[in-house]
C-alpha positions in Angstrom: 150.9 81.7 110.3 148.9 80.9 107.2 145.8 82.9 106.3 142.4 81.6 107.2 140.5 83.5 104.6 141.0 83.0 100.9 140.7 86.5 99.6 141.5 85.4 96.0 138.4 83.2 96.1 136.3 86.1 97.2 137.7 88.4 94.5 136.9 85.7 91.9 133.2 85.6 92.7 130.9 86.9 89.9 128.8 90.0 90.7 125.2 89.9 89.7 122.8 92.8 89.5 119.4 91.1 89.3 117.2 91.6 91.3 119.8 93.5 93.3 123.6 93.5 93.7 125.0 90.3 95.1 127.6 87.6 94.7 128.1 84.1 96.1 130.9 81.5 95.8 132.9 78.8 97.5 136.3 78.4 98.9 136.3 81.5 101.1 138.1 79.6 103.8 141.5 77.9 103.2 141.2 74.1 103.5 144.1 73.7 105.9 142.3 76.0 108.5 139.0 74.1 108.4 139.7 71.4 111.1 140.9 74.0 113.6 138.0 76.4 112.8 135.6 73.6 113.4 137.0 72.7 116.8 137.3 76.4 117.9 133.9 77.6 116.8 132.1 79.2 119.8 130.0 76.8 121.8 126.7 78.7 121.5 123.7 76.9 123.0 120.9 79.4 122.1 119.4 79.7 118.6 119.8 82.8 116.5 122.6 85.3 115.9 124.7 86.5 118.8 127.0 89.5 118.8 130.8 88.9 118.8 131.1 91.0 122.0 129.0 88.5 124.0 131.4 85.5 123.5 135.0 84.5 124.0 136.7 83.6 120.7 139.9 81.5 120.7 142.3 79.6 118.5 141.8 79.5 114.8 138.3 81.1 115.0 139.9 84.1 116.7 142.3 84.3 113.8 139.3 84.3 111.4 137.7 87.2 113.2 141.0 89.2 113.1 141.1 88.7 109.3 137.4 89.6 108.9 138.2 92.8 110.8 141.2 93.6 108.6 141.2 96.3 105.8 142.1 93.6 103.3 138.9 91.6 103.8 136.7 94.7 103.5 138.6 95.7 100.4 138.0 92.3 98.8 134.3 92.4 99.5 134.1 96.1 98.4 135.8 95.5 95.1 133.8 92.4 94.3 130.5 93.8 95.3 131.2 97.2 93.6 130.5 99.3 96.7 133.1 101.1 98.9 132.6 99.6 102.4 135.9 101.0 103.8 134.4 104.0 105.6 131.8 102.0 107.4 132.0 100.1 110.8 131.5 96.4 110.9 128.9 94.5 113.0 129.8 90.8 113.4 127.3 88.3 114.7 127.6 84.5 114.9 125.1 81.7 114.8 125.5 78.0 115.6 122.0 76.7 116.0 118.9 77.5 113.9 115.3 77.3 115.0 112.2 76.7 112.8 111.0 80.4 112.9 114.3 81.8 111.6 115.3 82.9 108.2 112.0 84.4 107.1 111.9 86.6 104.0 113.0 90.1 104.8 114.7 93.2 103.5 117.3 94.9 105.7 116.8 98.4 107.1 118.6 101.4 105.7 121.0 101.3 108.6 123.0 98.6 106.7 125.0 99.2 103.6 125.9 95.6 102.9 126.0 92.1 104.4 128.4 89.2 104.0 127.8 85.6 105.2 130.5 83.0 105.6 129.2 79.5 106.3 131.0 76.8 108.3 129.0 73.5 108.0 130.9 70.3 106.9 128.2 69.0 104.7 124.6 70.1 103.9 122.2 67.4 102.7 119.0 69.1 103.6 117.0 71.0 100.9 116.1 73.5 103.7 118.2 76.2 105.3 119.8 77.4 102.1 120.2 81.1 101.5 118.1 82.4 98.7 118.3 85.6 96.6 114.6 86.4 96.1 112.7 88.5 93.6 110.0 89.5 96.1 108.8 89.3 99.7 106.1 86.8 99.0 107.5 83.4 97.9 110.6 81.4 98.7 110.1 79.6 95.3 110.6 82.9 93.5 114.4 83.0 93.7 117.3 83.7 91.3 120.1 81.9 93.3 120.6 79.6 96.2 123.6 79.0 98.4 124.2 75.8 100.3 125.7 76.7 103.7 128.7 74.4 103.5 132.1 75.3 104.8 133.7 78.1 102.8 130.5 79.2 101.1 130.2 83.0 101.0 127.3 85.3 100.1 127.4 89.1 100.0 124.8 91.6 98.9 124.2 95.3 98.9 121.2 96.5 100.8 118.3 97.9 98.7 114.6 98.5 99.2 114.0 95.3 97.3 116.9 93.2 98.5 114.6 90.3 99.7 116.4 87.3 101.0 116.1 84.5 103.6 116.2 80.7 103.9 113.5 78.1 104.4 113.0 76.8 107.9 115.7 74.5 109.3 116.1 73.1 112.8 119.5 72.2 114.0 123.2 73.2 113.7 123.8 75.8 111.0 127.0 77.6 111.6 127.5 81.0 110.0 129.4 84.3 110.6 127.6 87.4 109.5 129.4 90.6 108.8 127.3 93.8 108.2 128.7 97.2 107.3 126.6 99.8 109.0 126.2 103.5 108.2 127.8 104.8 111.4 129.3 103.8 114.7 127.2 106.6 116.3 124.1 105.0 114.9 125.1 101.6 116.4 125.9 103.2 119.8 122.8 105.3 119.9 120.6 102.2 119.1 122.4 100.2 121.8 121.9 102.8 124.4 118.3 103.7 123.6 116.8 100.3 123.2 119.2 97.8 124.7 121.1 95.1 122.8 118.1 93.1 121.8 116.0 95.9 120.5 119.0 97.3 118.7 119.5 94.2 116.6 115.8 93.9 115.8 115.7 97.5 114.6 118.9 97.2 112.6 118.0 94.0 110.7 114.8 95.6 109.4 111.5 94.5 108.0 110.0 91.0 108.7 113.1 90.0 110.7 114.6 89.3 114.0 118.2 88.8 115.0 118.1 85.3 113.6 117.8 85.6 109.8 120.1 84.2 107.1 
């Protein structure tokens, strides 16, 4: 069974430190896996991000999730981003459809150590809906880098008090898998129990955000 993720492509990404620590690149998914990934992507009807536990994953997409949950993937992101994510639990959420209110500029809460996004859209002709690394919370035009959410595109960043990011409004299909490394499983469990799943995600993602960013 051939690998779905191209870890060499992830390790080849260049790390940037302005305005915070981040990297982005292409080719994170091996080309021969793309057709099967496309056909096995979860059939999510609602907009926004949805937790992995709320859906059934099958086929090549299930293989992708297995590889994302592997120590090798965490090691590749850790080494490229320059932060050791190995001790931290993962939170995986998936989006298929984006709504106009999603992607607003925000900075993640302190519960998160780092976030990685893997995009899965065949082409991307729209100027909207592109992830931006921002210098501030005020203006989408004040950005240092932009990622088109095409298949195999990857973005990762370390959470900081000034790690502002988001994307301009887009309505329609915008497939992405989001992987967040969170400070503790106990924190995740406590938030789930106290506030319920919806409140948990809102609190985790932080300032100016809902479950449906990126």
